[in-house]
N, C-alpha and C positions, 0 to 999 in steps of 0.2 A: 504493500500500500504506500509506504513511504517513497519507494522507488518511482511509483506512478506519479505521486504528487511532485516529486523532484523534477521528473521529466516534463510535466505540465508547466511547472514554474519556468524551466529553461525555455520552453516553447514560447510562453508569453513574454518573457524578457527579450527573446530574440525578435518577436513581432514588434514590440515597443521600440527596440533599438533600430530596426529597419525603418520604422515610421518617422523617427526623429533624426535619422542620419542625413547629413548633407553630402551628396555625392559630387565628387570633383572629377570623376572619370566616367564617361558614357559607357565604356565596355563593362564596367562593374555594375552600373545602373541597369543595363539591359538584362542582367541575370534575373531580376525580379521587377520588371517595369511597373507592374500594377501596385507595388508597395512603395514606390519612390514618391516622396512629397517635396523634396528640396534638392535642386541641382545648382552648383556654382561652377561656372566655366570661365571665371575671370582669368585674363591674360593667357589664353590658350592659342592666340594668334589664328583664330578661326574667322571665317567670313560667311559660313553657311552651316546649316544643321541637316542631318540625314532625314529622309522621309519617315524613317522608322521612329523618329522622335515622337510621333503621334501615339505611340504605345504608352506614353506616360500619362495615362488617363486621370490619375489622381494627383498629379503634380500641382503644388500650391505655391512654390517659390522657385523663381528662375533668375539667376544672375548671369548676364552676358557682357558685363562691363570690361573695358580695356581690351577690345578685340578689333577686328577689321571689317565689321559689318557695314555695308553701304545700303543694302536692301534688307528690310526686315524679313526674317525667315517665316513664311506663312504657315509652316507646319506647327508653329507654336499656337496658332489659333485653334488647334484641335485639343489643346489642354484647357478645357472649359472650367476646371476648378481653380485655375491660377488666381492667386490673391496678391502676389508680389512679383513685379517684373522690373529688373534693373538692367537697362540698356545703355548706361552711361559710358562716356569715353569711347565712342565708336565714330562712324563717319556718316551718320544718318542726316539727310537733308530734310526729312519730314517724318512726322509720326503717321503711319499708315491709317487711313480711315477704317480699314477692316479690323483694326485692333479693338474697336468698340464692341465687337462680338464677345469679348472677354468680360462679361457682365459682373463677375465677382471680384475684379481687381480692386484692391484697397490701397496698394502702394505702387507708384509708378515713377520711374526715373529715366529721363532722357537728357541728363546733364552732360556737359562737355561733348556736344555734338555740333551739327551745322544747321540747326533749326532757325528759320527766319520767321516762322509763324506757327500757330497751332491750328489744327483743323477743327471745324465746328463739332465734329464727332467726339471730341474730347469731352463734350458736355453730356455724353451718354453714359459716362462712368458714374452711375448713381451711388455706388458704394465706395468711391474713392475718398480716402482719408488723407493721404500724404502724396503730394505731387512735387517733383523736383525737375525743373527745366532750366537750371542755372547754367551759366557759361555757354550761352548761345547768342543769337543776335535778334531776339524777339523784341518788337517795338509796340505790339498791341495784342489784345486778347479778343477772342470771339465774343460777341454780345451775349451768348447763352452761358458764358462761363459761370455766372452767378447762380446758375441752377444746380451747381455741385453742392448740394445741401449738407453733405457729411464732411466736406473738405475742411480739415483743421490745421494742416501744416502745408505751407506753400513757399517754395523757394524759387524765386525768379531773379536771383542776384546775377550780376555780371551779364546783363543784357542791354538793350537799347531803349528801355522805357524812359519817357521824359515826363510823364505825369502818373499819378496814382490812378490806375484804371477803375472806372465806376464798377466794372464787373467784379473787382476784388472787394471794394467797399461793401457790396451787397451780399457777400458770402456769409451766411448766417452762423456757421459753426467755426469760422476761422479763429485759431488761437495763436498760431505762430506764423509770422510773415517776414520773409527776407527779401528786401529789394536793394540790398547793399551793392555798391559799385555799378549801379546804373548811373553813369557819370553825370548825365544832364538832367537827372530826375529832380523835379521840384513838386512841392505839394502846396498849391495856392489856397485851397479851401477844403475844410473838413467839418461836416456838420457835427454838432454836439451829440454824443451818444452813438456816433457811427461805429461800426464794427464792435458791437457790445461784448463779443466773446474774446476779442483780441487781448493777449497777455504779453506778447513780445513782438516788437517791430524793429527789425534791423535796417538801418539807413546809413551805415558807414560808407564813405566813398561816393556819396551823392552830392547834388548841389543844393540840398535843403539847408536853409539859413537859420539863424537864431530866432528870427521872428516867426518863421514857419514852425519851428520846434515848439515855441511857446504856444502857438495856436493849437498844435496837436496835443500838447500836454493838457490843455483845457478841454479839448474835444474828446480825448480818450484817456481820462485820468487814471484808470486802472491798468493801463498798458505800460510796460517797460520799453522806453525808446532808447535804442542803441545807435550812437552816431559818433 
């Protein structure tokens, strides 16, 4: 009886280990693809993924950062349970509109790419909590951006914004906002009690002056302003 219990315990420990393991090698991950939930392929010098990647039907986290992707691998769209996607530090010129089919995404990063704009389909990520598009050349946001009702962390630092977008001001759940090093950024007006959930606003490296900071301190008194 004890032997049976011991073997059952080993089985469950093995199952839990497989579920929480982060795979850094696809060959190893393909041994039990249905059990894989997290894959990290950082700095693998890759520019594509095999069609067989679609076998990771339970994948929840995927890191593709620091590679040579120029075209988003469409096979990832078969991973419908994906919650986190990190595509930072590649050579993407755009976020593909088809990415919106990944309805469960909560964290998304396209930092350090070649983005000049965001597609309006970005607004379809109704579960998105954390979005990072820093270190690109974005100058404006789609009008529907304010519909991201769950977005609480937004990093648009090191872009080409010159004003605080209305679409950001209207985000109801936003708690952390980084617009640092948008060199020409100024904030001319901010209504009192704007962005009521905001707790940290990074503005270092912008053109925001002392008078504008004073106005912001009055408008959002519960928010830490960093400049």
